[in-house]
C-alpha positions in Angstrom: 58.8 -29.2 -48.6 56.6 -26.8 -50.2 53.0 -27.5 -50.6 50.7 -26.4 -53.4 47.4 -24.9 -52.8 46.4 -24.7 -56.3 43.6 -26.4 -58.2 43.2 -30.0 -57.5 41.9 -32.6 -59.8 40.1 -34.4 -57.1 36.2 -33.9 -57.5 35.6 -35.3 -54.0 37.8 -32.5 -52.5 36.0 -29.7 -54.5 32.5 -31.3 -53.4 33.5 -31.4 -49.7 34.9 -27.8 -50.1 31.6 -26.7 -51.6 29.7 -28.3 -48.6 31.8 -26.6 -46.2 31.1 -23.3 -47.7 27.5 -23.6 -47.5 26.3 -24.9 -50.7 23.3 -27.0 -51.4 23.3 -30.3 -49.8 21.1 -33.1 -50.5 17.9 -33.8 -48.2 18.9 -35.9 -45.2 17.5 -39.3 -44.8 15.2 -38.1 -42.2 13.7 -35.3 -44.2 13.0 -37.5 -47.0 11.2 -40.1 -44.8 8.9 -37.0 -43.2 8.2 -35.8 -46.7 7.1 -39.5 -47.8 5.0 -40.0 -44.7 3.2 -36.5 -45.5 2.7 -37.5 -49.2 1.4 -40.6 -48.2 -1.1 -39.3 -45.6 -2.5 -36.7 -48.1 -2.9 -39.8 -50.8 -4.8 -41.7 -48.0 -6.9 -38.7 -47.1 -7.7 -38.3 -50.9 -8.6 -41.8 -51.2 -10.8 -41.9 -48.1 -12.5 -38.9 -49.6 -13.0 -40.4 -53.1 -14.3 -43.5 -51.4 -16.8 -41.7 -49.2 -18.1 -39.7 -52.3 -18.6 -42.9 -54.2 -20.6 -44.6 -51.0 -22.7 -41.5 -51.1 -23.5 -41.6 -54.6 -24.4 -45.3 -54.5 -26.3 -45.3 -51.3 -27.7 -41.9 -49.8 -28.2 -40.4 -53.3 -29.7 -43.5 -54.7 -32.1 -44.1 -51.8 -33.1 -40.5 -51.3 -33.9 -39.9 -55.0 -35.8 -43.1 -55.2 -38.1 -41.9 -52.2 -38.5 -38.5 -53.8 -39.4 -39.8 -57.3 -42.0 -42.2 -55.5 -43.5 -39.4 -53.5 -43.9 -37.4 -56.8 -45.1 -40.0 -59.0 -47.9 -40.8 -56.4 -48.7 -37.0 -56.0 -48.8 -36.9 -60.1 -52.0 -39.5 -59.8 -53.6 -38.1 -56.8 -53.8 -34.3 -57.9 -55.5 -35.5 -61.1 -58.3 -36.7 -59.2 -59.9 -33.5 -57.8 -62.3 -33.1 -54.7 -65.9 -33.4 -54.3 -68.4 -34.9 -57.3 -71.6 -33.6 -58.7 -73.5 -36.3 -56.5 -71.4 -35.3 -53.2 -69.9 -31.9 -53.8 -68.0 -30.0 -51.2 -70.2 -28.0 -49.1 -69.6 -24.8 -47.0 -71.9 -22.6 -44.8 -75.1 -23.2 -43.1 -78.4 -23.2 -44.9 -80.5 -21.3 -42.3 -78.0 -18.8 -41.5 -77.6 -15.3 -43.2 -74.5 -14.8 -45.2 -72.9 -17.0 -47.9 -73.1 -20.8 -48.5 -71.9 -22.9 -51.4 -71.3 -26.4 -53.1 -68.6 -26.9 -55.5 -66.7 -29.6 -57.4 -62.9 -29.2 -57.8 -60.7 -30.7 -60.6 -57.1 -31.0 -60.4 -56.7 -27.2 -61.1 -60.3 -25.5 -61.7 -63.5 -25.0 -59.9 -65.7 -27.0 -62.1 -69.3 -26.9 -60.8 -70.6 -24.6 -58.0 -73.9 -23.2 -56.7 -74.0 -20.0 -54.2 -76.4 -18.5 -52.3 -76.1 -15.0 -50.7 -78.3 -13.5 -48.0 -78.3 -10.6 -45.9 -81.0 -9.0 -43.8 -80.6 -5.6 -45.1 -79.4 -6.3 -48.6 -81.8 -7.1 -51.5 -84.8 -6.6 -49.2 -83.6 -9.6 -47.4 -84.2 -11.8 -50.4 -81.4 -14.3 -51.2 -79.3 -14.4 -54.3 -79.0 -17.8 -55.6 -76.9 -18.8 -58.7 -74.8 -21.7 -60.3 -71.8 -21.7 -62.2 -72.5 -22.0 -66.1 -72.4 -25.2 -67.4 -69.3 -24.8 -69.7 -67.4 -22.6 -67.2 -64.4 -23.5 -65.3 -62.5 -21.1 -62.8 -59.0 -21.5 -62.7 -57.5 -22.0 -59.3 -53.8 -21.0 -59.9 -52.1 -22.7 -56.9 -53.6 -25.9 -58.1 -52.4 -25.3 -61.6 -48.8 -24.6 -60.2 -48.7 -27.7 -58.2 -49.7 -29.9 -61.2 -47.2 -28.2 -63.6 -44.2 -28.2 -61.2 -44.8 -32.0 -60.1 -44.7 -32.7 -63.6 -41.4 -30.7 -64.1 -40.1 -32.3 -61.1 -40.7 -35.9 -62.6 -39.1 -34.8 -65.8 -35.7 -34.0 -63.8 -35.2 -37.5 -63.1 -34.5 -38.1 -66.9 -31.1 -36.1 -66.5 -27.8 -38.4 -65.8 -27.2 -39.0 -62.4 -23.9 -40.8 -62.7 -21.8 -38.5 -60.6 -22.2 -36.2 -57.6 -22.1 -33.1 -59.7 -25.1 -34.4 -61.7 -27.0 -35.5 -58.7 -26.4 -32.0 -57.1 -27.7 -30.3 -60.2 -30.9 -32.5 -60.3 -31.5 -32.2 -56.5 -31.0 -28.4 -56.8 -33.6 -28.4 -59.5 -36.1 -30.4 -57.5 -35.6 -28.2 -54.6 -36.5 -25.1 -56.6 -39.7 -26.6 -58.1 -41.0 -28.0 -54.8 -40.5 -24.7 -53.1 -42.5 -23.1 -56.0 -45.4 -25.2 -55.1 -45.4 -24.2 -51.4 -45.0 -20.6 -52.4 -48.1 -20.8 -54.4 -50.1 -21.7 -51.4 -48.8 -18.8 -49.3 -52.0 -16.9 -48.8 -53.2 -17.8 -45.5 -56.6 -15.3 -44.9 -59.4 -14.7 -47.1 -59.5 -11.7 -49.2 -61.3 -8.6 -47.7 -61.6 -6.9 -51.1 -62.1 -8.0 -54.6 -59.2 -8.4 -56.8 -59.0 -8.4 -60.5 -59.6 -12.2 -60.5 -63.1 -11.8 -59.3 -64.7 -11.3 -62.8 -63.7 -14.8 -63.6 -66.5 -16.2 -61.2 -68.6 -13.2 -61.1 -69.3 -13.2 -64.7 -69.8 -16.9 -65.0 -72.9 -17.2 -62.7 -76.3 -17.8 -63.9 -78.4 -15.7 -63.1 -76.0 -12.8 -63.2 -75.7 -11.2 -59.6 -76.8 -7.5 -59.1 -74.2 -5.0 -60.2 -73.0 -4.3 -56.6 -72.5 -7.9 -55.8 -69.6 -10.2 -56.7 -67.7 -13.3 -55.8 -64.3 -14.6 -55.9 -62.8 -18.2 -55.3 -59.3 -18.5 -53.7 -57.1 -21.2 -52.2 -56.0 -20.1 -48.7 -55.5 -21.4 -45.0 -53.4 -24.1 -43.5 -54.6 -26.9 -43.7 -55.4 -25.4 -47.0 -59.1 -24.5 -48.0 -61.3 -23.4 -51.0 -62.8 -20.1 -49.9 -65.4 -18.3 -51.8 -65.9 -14.8 -50.8 -68.9 -12.4 -51.8 -68.3 -8.6 -51.6 -71.1 -6.0 -51.6 -70.1 -2.5 -53.0 -71.6 0.9 -51.8 -74.6 1.2 -54.1 -73.7 3.3 -57.0 -69.9 3.6 -56.2 -68.8 0.9 -58.8 -70.0 -1.8 -61.0 -68.7 -5.5 -60.3 -66.7 -4.8 -63.6 -65.3 -1.4 -62.4 -64.3 -3.0 -59.0 -62.2 -5.9 -60.6 -60.3 -3.2 -62.6 -59.8 -0.8 -59.4 -56.5 -2.4 -58.5 -55.1 -1.6 -61.9 -56.2 1.8 -61.9 -55.6 2.6 -58.4 -59.4 3.5 -57.4 -60.4 1.2 -54.5 -64.2 0.0 -54.4 -66.0 0.7 -51.6 -66.8 -2.4 -49.8 -70.0 -2.5 -47.4 -70.2 -6.1 -46.7 -67.9 -9.1 -46.9 -68.8 -12.9 -46.4 -66.7 -15.9 -46.6 -67.4 -19.7 -46.7 -64.6 -22.2 -46.9 -64.1 -25.9 -47.1 -61.0 -28.0 -46.6 -59.4 -29.6 -49.4 -58.3 -32.7 -47.8 -56.5 -34.3 -50.9 -54.7 -31.0 -51.5 -53.5 -30.6 -47.8 -52.0 -34.3 -47.9 -50.3 -33.5 -51.2 -48.7 -30.4 -49.8 -47.6 -32.4 -46.6 -46.0 -34.8 -49.2 -44.2 -32.0 -50.9 -42.9 -30.6 -47.9 -41.2 -34.0 -47.0 -39.8 -34.5 -50.4 -38.5 -30.9 -50.3 -36.7 -31.6 -47.1 -35.4 -34.8 -48.4 -33.7 -32.7 -51.1 -32.3 -30.3 -48.9 -30.7 -32.6 -46.6 -29.2 -34.5 -49.7 -27.6 -31.3 -51.0 -26.1 -30.4 -47.7 -24.3 -33.8 -47.6 -23.2 -33.5 -51.1 -21.6 -30.0 -50.6 
C-alpha cells in the first residue's frame, strides 16, 4: 500500500516539523522564571534606591540645611555689630616704642574711626607724626564687605524650592560657592611690604595730612584674622604718596626705605570665619551624599 508524503492538513504536524528543523521555539518555563526573577530584583533595587533618596531628602537634607541656615542667620546679625567702640577702640602697638601704633573702630565693613602715631629715630628729626581719620571718612575693608554680601546672598538661596534632591543639590551648590568666596576673600596671610593702589584711601583721609614721603594702608590679613595698619616711608624725592599709589598701575615701583606694621585681632570676624568654614563643610558633605 502506497503512503503519500504530500501536504497534510494537520497543523500540529507542520509545527512539529518546523520545531524539528531548528525553528523558533517558545521560552522554556525555566528561562521565563529566571527572567522574572531578574526583573523583580531590578524592580526591588529601584524601589530601595527611591526610598533611600526620599529618606535622604526628608532627613539628612532637611537637618543639614536647617543647621546651615541657623549659622548664616546668626552670622548675619553678628557681622553687623563691628568691633571696638569710640570709648573702647581696638588698639595695637606700644606707646613708648618707636614705630607705629593705632587705635581703631571697625564697623561691619569699614574702618570708621582711627588715630595713628608713627615715629622713627632718624625720620622727621625723630619727631612723631600723629593723626586721626577725618570725621566723615570710612575706609572700606573689602574682605568684610564680601563676607556681608555673600552671607546675605546665601540666605536668599533658601527661598528656592527644596522639594526634590535635584533642587536641594542646586541650592547646596550655590551655598558652597558663596561660602567659599568668603574664605577666599581672607586669603592674605602676611602684611603688605609695599603700598598698593588702596593706600590713598587711608592716607588722604588723615588729619593733619602726612608728609609726602609717608603713607598708610589698612588691610585684613593673618590667621586668626587681624586688622593690620602699615606705614611706608619712601625715599625722599623718589615719589609722592600719590605717585606711589599709582606705581603698580604704571609699572614703576616706589622705593620703600622703611616699613612698620601694627595689628590687632578681629575676634568676632575670626569666629564668623570659623562658622562659615563649618557651614561650608556641611554643604560639601551633603552634596557628596546627594551625588
